[in-house]
C-alpha positions as CSV (number, residue, x, y, z in Angstrom):
1,M,8.6,26.0,-94.8
2,R,9.2,28.4,-91.9
3,N,11.1,31.7,-91.9
4,R,10.8,32.5,-95.6
5,R,11.4,36.2,-95.4
6,V,15.2,36.7,-95.3
7,L,16.9,40.1,-95.3
8,I,20.5,40.0,-96.7
9,S,22.8,43.0,-96.1
10,G,25.4,43.4,-98.9
11,A,25.2,43.1,-102.7
12,S,28.8,42.2,-103.6
13,V,29.4,38.4,-103.9
14,A,28.2,36.5,-100.9
15,G,24.9,38.4,-100.7
16,P,23.6,37.8,-104.3
17,A,25.0,34.2,-104.2
18,L,23.0,33.5,-101.1
19,A,19.9,35.2,-102.5
20,C,20.2,33.0,-105.6
21,W,20.2,29.8,-103.6
22,L,17.5,31.0,-101.1
23,H,15.1,31.8,-104.0
24,R,15.7,28.3,-105.5
25,H,14.9,26.8,-102.2
26,G,11.6,28.6,-101.9
27,F,12.6,31.5,-99.6
28,T,11.9,35.2,-100.3
29,P,15.2,37.1,-100.0
30,T,15.6,40.9,-100.0
31,V,19.1,42.4,-100.5
32,V,19.9,45.8,-99.1
33,E,23.1,47.5,-100.2
34,R,24.6,50.8,-98.8
35,A,26.0,51.8,-102.2
36,P,23.6,53.7,-104.5
37,E,24.2,51.1,-107.3
38,L,26.1,47.9,-108.0
39,R,29.8,48.5,-107.2
40,D,31.8,47.8,-110.4
41,G,35.4,48.2,-109.1
42,G,37.6,45.9,-107.2
43,Y,40.5,43.5,-107.8
44,A,40.8,40.1,-109.4
45,V,39.4,37.3,-107.3
46,D,40.1,33.6,-107.5
47,F,38.1,30.3,-107.5
48,R,39.6,27.0,-106.5
49,G,38.2,23.6,-105.8
50,A,34.7,23.4,-104.3
51,S,33.7,26.9,-105.3
52,L,33.9,25.9,-109.0
53,R,31.5,23.1,-108.3
54,V,29.1,25.5,-106.7
55,L,29.3,27.8,-109.7
56,D,28.5,24.9,-111.9
57,R,25.5,24.0,-109.8
58,M,24.3,27.6,-110.0
59,G,24.5,27.4,-113.8
60,L,27.0,30.3,-113.8
61,L,30.3,28.6,-114.4
62,G,30.1,29.3,-118.1
63,A,29.4,33.0,-117.6
64,V,32.3,33.4,-115.1
65,E,34.7,31.5,-117.5
66,A,33.6,33.9,-120.3
67,A,34.6,36.9,-118.2
68,A,37.8,35.4,-116.8
69,T,40.9,37.5,-116.8
70,R,43.0,34.8,-118.4
71,M,46.0,36.3,-116.7
72,G,49.5,35.1,-117.7
73,A,52.7,35.4,-115.8
74,V,53.6,38.2,-113.3
75,T,57.1,39.7,-113.6
76,Y,58.9,41.2,-110.7
77,V,61.2,44.1,-111.8
78,D,63.8,46.4,-110.3
79,S,63.5,50.2,-110.3
80,A,64.8,50.3,-113.9
81,D,62.0,47.9,-115.0
82,R,64.6,45.1,-115.5
83,P,63.0,41.6,-114.9
84,L,64.2,39.9,-111.8
85,V,61.9,36.9,-111.6
86,V,58.7,35.6,-113.3
87,T,55.9,33.7,-111.5
88,P,53.6,31.3,-113.3
89,P,49.9,32.2,-113.9
90,T,48.5,29.7,-111.4
91,Y,50.6,31.1,-108.6
92,Q,48.7,34.3,-108.7
93,S,45.3,33.5,-110.2
94,G,44.1,30.1,-108.9
95,E,42.1,27.8,-111.2
96,L,39.8,30.6,-112.4
97,E,40.1,34.3,-112.0
98,I,37.6,37.2,-112.6
99,L,37.4,40.8,-111.6
100,R,35.2,41.2,-108.5
101,G,33.0,43.8,-110.2
102,D,32.4,41.5,-113.2
103,L,31.5,38.6,-110.8
104,A,29.1,40.9,-108.8
105,R,27.4,41.8,-112.1
106,I,27.0,38.2,-113.1
107,L,25.4,37.3,-109.8
108,Y,23.2,40.3,-109.8
109,D,22.0,39.7,-113.3
110,A,21.2,36.1,-112.4
111,T,19.0,37.2,-109.5
112,K,17.5,40.6,-110.2
113,D,14.3,39.3,-111.7
114,D,13.5,37.1,-108.7
115,V,15.0,39.0,-105.7
116,E,14.2,42.4,-104.3
117,Y,17.3,44.7,-104.3
118,V,17.3,47.9,-102.2
119,F,20.3,50.2,-103.1
120,G,21.3,53.3,-101.3
121,D,20.2,52.1,-97.8
122,S,21.7,50.3,-94.8
123,I,20.6,48.6,-91.6
124,T,20.7,50.7,-88.5
125,G,19.0,48.4,-86.0
126,I,18.0,44.7,-85.5
127,G,15.3,44.0,-83.0
128,E,14.7,40.3,-82.5
129,H,11.4,39.2,-81.1
130,G,9.7,35.8,-80.6
131,D,8.8,35.0,-84.2
132,G,10.8,37.5,-86.3
133,V,13.1,40.5,-86.5
134,T,12.2,44.2,-86.8
135,V,14.9,45.9,-88.9
136,T,15.4,49.7,-89.0
137,F,17.1,51.4,-91.9
138,A,19.0,54.7,-92.5
139,R,16.6,55.9,-95.3
140,T,13.4,53.9,-95.3
141,E,10.7,52.7,-92.8
142,P,11.3,49.7,-90.6
143,R,10.3,46.3,-91.9
144,E,9.7,42.8,-90.6
145,F,11.7,39.8,-91.6
146,D,12.1,36.3,-90.3
147,L,15.9,36.2,-90.5
148,V,18.7,38.6,-91.1
149,I,22.0,37.6,-92.9
150,G,25.1,39.8,-92.8
151,A,27.0,39.6,-96.1
152,D,28.4,43.0,-95.7
153,G,32.2,42.3,-95.5
154,L,35.0,42.7,-93.1
155,H,33.5,45.8,-91.4
156,S,30.0,44.2,-91.2
157,T,27.3,46.4,-89.7
158,V,25.1,43.3,-89.1
159,R,27.9,41.6,-87.1
160,S,28.5,44.8,-85.0
161,L,24.8,45.0,-84.2
162,A,24.3,41.3,-83.4
163,F,27.7,40.1,-82.1
164,G,29.5,43.2,-80.8
165,D,32.4,45.4,-81.7
166,E,34.6,44.4,-84.7
167,T,37.8,44.5,-82.6
168,R,36.7,41.4,-80.7
169,F,36.8,39.3,-83.8
170,R,39.2,40.9,-86.2
171,R,42.8,39.7,-86.3
172,D,45.1,42.0,-88.3
173,L,47.9,40.4,-90.2
174,G,50.1,43.5,-90.3
175,Y,49.5,44.7,-93.9
176,H,47.3,47.1,-95.8
177,V,46.4,47.2,-99.5
178,A,45.0,49.7,-101.9
179,I,43.6,48.8,-105.4
180,C,42.2,50.9,-108.1
181,T,41.5,51.0,-111.8
182,V,44.1,52.9,-113.9
183,P,45.0,53.2,-117.6
184,N,47.0,50.4,-119.1
185,H,49.9,52.7,-119.8
186,L,52.4,49.9,-120.0
187,G,50.5,48.1,-122.7
188,L,50.3,44.9,-120.7
189,D,48.8,41.9,-122.4
190,R,47.1,39.8,-119.8
191,A,50.2,40.2,-117.6
192,G,51.4,42.0,-114.5
193,R,54.5,43.8,-113.4
194,F,55.4,44.2,-109.7
195,H,58.1,46.1,-108.0
196,N,59.3,45.7,-104.4
197,E,61.0,47.9,-101.9
198,P,61.4,46.7,-98.3
199,N,57.9,46.5,-96.7
200,R,56.3,47.8,-99.9
201,T,55.0,46.3,-103.1
202,V,53.6,48.2,-106.0
203,G,52.2,46.6,-109.1
204,V,49.9,46.8,-112.1
205,Y,48.2,44.2,-114.2
206,S,46.0,44.4,-117.2
207,A,42.2,43.8,-117.1
208,R,39.1,43.5,-119.3
209,D,40.9,42.5,-122.5
210,N,43.8,44.9,-121.8
211,T,41.6,48.0,-122.1
212,E,42.4,49.0,-118.5
213,A,44.6,47.9,-115.6
214,K,44.5,47.5,-111.9
215,A,47.1,49.2,-109.7
216,L,47.9,47.7,-106.3
217,F,49.8,49.1,-103.4
218,W,50.7,46.7,-100.5
219,F,52.6,47.7,-97.5
220,G,53.5,46.4,-94.0
221,S,51.7,48.3,-91.3
222,A,51.3,48.0,-87.5
223,G,48.5,49.8,-85.6
224,L,47.5,52.1,-88.5
225,D,44.7,54.4,-87.3
226,Y,42.3,55.6,-89.9
227,D,38.6,55.9,-90.8
228,H,37.6,53.0,-93.1
229,R,35.0,55.3,-94.7
230,D,37.3,58.3,-95.3
231,V,38.6,57.7,-98.8
232,E,40.5,60.9,-99.0
233,Q,42.4,60.0,-95.8
234,Q,43.2,56.6,-97.3
235,R,44.6,58.1,-100.5
236,R,46.9,60.3,-98.5
237,I,48.1,57.3,-96.5
238,V,49.0,55.5,-99.8
239,E,50.7,58.6,-101.2
240,E,52.8,59.2,-98.1
241,T,53.8,55.5,-97.9
242,F,54.9,55.2,-101.5
243,R,56.1,58.8,-102.3
244,D,59.8,57.7,-102.4
245,V,59.4,54.5,-104.3
246,G,60.7,54.5,-107.9
247,W,59.8,52.5,-111.0
248,E,56.3,53.4,-112.3
249,T,55.1,54.4,-108.8
250,P,54.7,58.2,-109.4
251,T,52.6,57.5,-112.5
252,L,50.4,55.0,-110.7
253,L,50.0,57.3,-107.7
254,K,48.8,60.1,-110.0
255,A,46.4,57.7,-111.7
256,M,45.1,56.6,-108.3
257,R,44.0,60.2,-107.6
258,E,41.9,60.1,-110.8
259,A,40.7,56.5,-110.4
260,P,36.9,55.9,-110.7
261,D,37.2,53.4,-107.9
262,F,39.4,53.0,-104.9
263,Y,39.7,50.2,-102.4
264,F,41.7,50.4,-99.2
265,D,41.7,48.1,-96.2
266,S,43.8,46.0,-93.8
267,A,44.7,42.4,-94.5
268,S,42.6,41.0,-91.6
269,Q,40.8,37.8,-90.6
270,I,37.5,37.4,-88.8
271,R,37.4,34.6,-86.3
272,L,34.1,33.6,-84.7
273,D,33.1,30.6,-82.6
274,A,29.8,30.5,-84.4
275,Y,28.5,32.2,-87.5
276,S,25.0,33.0,-86.0
277,R,23.3,34.5,-83.0
278,G,19.6,34.1,-82.6
279,R,17.8,34.9,-85.9
280,V,21.0,36.6,-87.4
281,A,23.7,34.8,-89.3
282,L,26.8,35.9,-91.2
283,V,28.3,34.7,-94.5
284,G,31.4,35.6,-96.5
285,D,34.0,38.1,-95.1
286,A,31.5,39.2,-92.4
287,A,31.7,35.7,-90.9
288,Y,35.2,34.3,-91.8
289,C,37.3,36.8,-93.8
290,A,40.5,35.0,-94.7
291,A,42.4,38.1,-95.8
292,P,43.4,38.9,-99.4
293,L,46.7,37.1,-98.8
294,S,45.0,33.8,-98.7
295,G,43.4,34.0,-102.2
296,M,40.3,32.1,-100.8
297,G,37.9,34.9,-99.8
298,T,35.7,34.5,-102.9
299,S,35.7,30.7,-102.6
300,L,34.6,31.0,-99.0
301,A,31.8,33.4,-99.9
302,I,30.4,31.3,-102.8
303,V,30.6,28.0,-100.8
304,G,29.3,29.6,-97.6
305,A,26.2,31.0,-99.4
306,Y,25.5,27.5,-100.9
307,V,25.8,25.8,-97.5
308,L,23.8,28.3,-95.5
309,A,20.9,28.3,-98.0
310,G,21.1,24.5,-98.3
311,E,21.0,24.0,-94.5
312,L,18.0,26.3,-94.1
313,A,16.1,24.4,-96.8
314,A,17.1,21.0,-95.3
315,A,15.8,22.1,-91.9
316,G,12.5,23.4,-93.3
317,G,13.4,26.9,-92.4
318,D,14.2,26.0,-88.7
319,H,17.0,28.6,-88.2
320,T,18.3,27.1,-85.0
321,T,19.0,23.7,-86.6
322,A,20.1,25.2,-89.9
323,F,22.5,27.8,-88.4
324,G,24.2,25.2,-86.2
325,A,24.6,22.8,-89.1
326,Y,26.0,25.7,-91.2
327,T,28.7,26.5,-88.7
328,A,29.6,22.8,-88.4
329,E,29.8,22.3,-92.2
330,M,32.0,25.3,-92.8
331,R,34.4,25.2,-89.8
332,G,37.0,22.9,-91.3
333,F,36.9,24.7,-94.7
334,V,37.2,28.1,-93.0
335,D,40.2,26.9,-90.9
336,A,42.0,25.6,-94.0
337,C,41.4,28.7,-96.0
338,Q,42.4,31.1,-93.2
339,K,45.6,29.2,-92.6
340,L,46.7,30.0,-96.2
341,G,46.5,33.7,-95.3
342,Q,48.9,33.4,-92.4
343,G,52.5,33.7,-93.1
344,N,52.2,34.7,-96.8
345,G,52.9,38.4,-96.2
346,K,56.7,38.1,-96.1
347,W,56.6,36.5,-99.6
348,F,54.5,39.2,-101.2
349,V,55.7,42.1,-99.1
350,P,59.3,41.3,-98.1
351,P,60.2,43.3,-94.9
352,T,63.9,43.7,-95.7
353,R,66.3,43.7,-98.7
354,A,67.7,40.4,-97.4
355,W,64.2,38.9,-97.4
356,L,63.6,40.3,-100.9
357,K,66.7,38.7,-102.3
358,F,65.8,35.4,-100.5
359,R,62.3,35.5,-102.0
360,N,63.5,36.2,-105.5
361,L,66.1,33.4,-105.3
362,N,63.4,31.0,-104.2
363,Y,61.1,32.1,-107.1
364,R,63.9,31.6,-109.6
365,L,64.7,28.1,-108.3
366,L,61.1,27.1,-107.9
367,P,60.9,25.1,-111.2
368,Y,63.7,23.0,-110.0
369,L,62.8,22.5,-106.3
370,P,61.4,19.1,-105.2
371,W,58.6,20.7,-103.2
372,R,57.3,22.9,-106.1
373,R,54.3,20.6,-106.5
374,L,53.5,20.8,-102.8
375,I,53.5,24.6,-103.0
376,E,51.1,24.5,-105.9
377,E,48.8,22.0,-104.4
378,L,48.4,23.7,-101.0
379,P,45.7,26.2,-102.2
380,L,43.9,23.4,-104.1
381,K,43.9,21.3,-101.0
382,A,42.4,24.2,-99.0
383,G,39.9,24.8,-101.8
384,N,38.7,21.2,-101.6
385,A,38.6,21.0,-97.8
386,I,34.8,20.6,-97.8
387,T,32.5,17.9,-99.1
388,L,29.5,19.6,-100.7
389,K,26.1,18.1,-99.8
390,P,23.7,17.8,-102.7
391,Y,20.9,19.7,-101.0
392,A,18.6,18.0,-103.5
393,A,15.6,20.3,-102.8
394,A,17.2,23.0,-104.8
395,R,15.7,23.6,-108.2
396,A,18.0,23.6,-111.3
């Protein structure tokens, strides 16, 4: 087996999932993560189709099911908290839903005894040479690896170093989102309540057996300029955008200020012709972010990790052959998942009051519409838009 030493940047979902499969295939993965410890926050993430089969092959499906949110219906309300429309659980939560932080913990716990994790550090340089890669770090001495994999998200450092500036590959869909953990002050029981104003959506849903909740703030935005590492600036943007929105918004904004976690980013997609360059490859959002509006980002990460590790094993570590096969295997799946994220924004963040009324009317009539089944099946079709190879060399 060639190229056994593999450095993975990112310890959220795609990185530990890839490390799990690489170890099973006989590689020696190392995971480096900028955060000082495993990040516990984040929003609820969905699994559909092929990703569930990958979880099963990992032996982790039971653990994920045990930690599932088991979310019920989401109710859209007016400013006086009067229900306007209710959407069914599957419309928001896929076939299986779990908090991102809980999923990251499950993946980390499944790999920590077999995989080297380096927290509190990040890659600063990638120097490829004939038979390997010299990697420099922000805090520690340079190290030699055979391959480098970027699993470091939408704003991937590895992608910037190996492929070029992010703006060449990022396609913004015109929305931003903030999510944080807040008290479950509404006493929600595995349920959510959302409120819309034109171009703005604010909501809250219960989490972790109703002991806490997640607040979310979605809004339409065009050309918003900010530093994606400046959390204080991002909080101010959310406060200014939602300061005149009624319902429970003032309470949620105050809780956002005190939240132990805070996530803010654009709804964007990453589009690349190939997911590798030389001895460097990308997986998950770093390679093919589908945007939160698609509901397919976690499925792409889990399946992509399985395919990338499997192709490296099938090629005996020959990265040129494996990386090409990885791109070919994932292309159709990526296209199907990214397509789901395009055009959904107006339904979740209606731009005008007329659109808001039209959306609510459609939701009310949905149980009686002949194309209801088609709407429900579209995400499942995308989630199954790949035939998983067995990669038989993997150990159980």
